[in-house]
N, C-alpha and C positions, 0 to 999 in steps of 0.2 A: 255729532259726535256727542254723546253721552260723559257728562262728568260726574263722578261720585264725590260726593259731600260727604264727609264723617262728622258729626256732632258726639263729643263726648264731656259729661258730666263728672267732675270729680268730686263734688259732692257728697257728702255722709248721710244727708238728709232727703227723707222722702219729700215728694212735691217741694224741692226747694227753690228758692229765687234763682239760682245757679242753672237748675233743669231747666226752668221757666224760661231764662235767658238764650241757654244753648238751642233749644227747639224753635222761639221766635226768630232767631238769627237763621237757622235751616229753612224755615218757613219763607224767611225774607228772600233769601238765596234762589229759591225755588220760583218766587213771583218774578224775580229779574229775569231769569232764564228756564222755562220749562223744560230744557233739557237736562237741567241740575237734577241728579237722583239723589236723595238723601238718606242717611241712616243714623239711626241716633243709639249710643250706648251710656248705660251709668254705670260708675264703677262701683257704686252703693253696694255695700255686702259680697264685693269679690275680695278675695284673697289672691293679692299679688305680691311675692315677696319681693324684698330689693335684690339688686344685681350683688353676687357673691364673688365676681371676678374670678371665674373659674377658669376664663378663656376656652372652654369649650365650644362657644360659637365661631370662635376663630380656628380652634385647631380641626373642627370637623366641617366648618364651611356651613353652618347651619343657624338654625334660630336658637333662641334660649333653649338649654337642654332642662331647666327647671320646672318641673311641673306643677301648674296652680291656675288660678283663673285666668292667667294672660291668655292662655291657647283659644280660650271662647272668643275673645275679642279680637286675637293676632290675624286672623283672616280677613276680619273687615277692616282693620286698620293697614295692612297689606295693600288691600284692593283698592281704597281709596285716594281721591286725586288731590284732595284738600282737606283740611280740618278745622274746626271750631273747636274750640279747646275752653272749657270753663270750670274755674274752681274759686269757691270762697277763700277768703284770707284767712288763715290760720297760724296764729304766732309771726304774723308778716310774712309767711310762705304759702305755697300750694299746700293740699292736703297730702298726708301722707301717702294714702294709695294712688294719686294722680303722680306724686314723685315716684314711687316704685313702679308705676306705669310707663313712664318715661324713660326711667333707666334700662 
């Protein structure tokens, strides 16, 4: 049975150390088990809004109704069986785009 592992880089820099680390972790996972299918997504240049707590996801029993770049990565996120998420540390926290993605 194939397992889908999704790597997500929250770095805002092109060719960043975070992106490299996530890609290396995905590669290592494939070396351990050839049945692991990997996919990589960078949040760099993605416009993902923070949750506005409109509760439409609950009222409509649906995914987020806010239309932004999250819809581009939503399908891959929902299909994945596991995640490797990387972020540089900005002001003692993850990047704003990764925080919005997670909310």
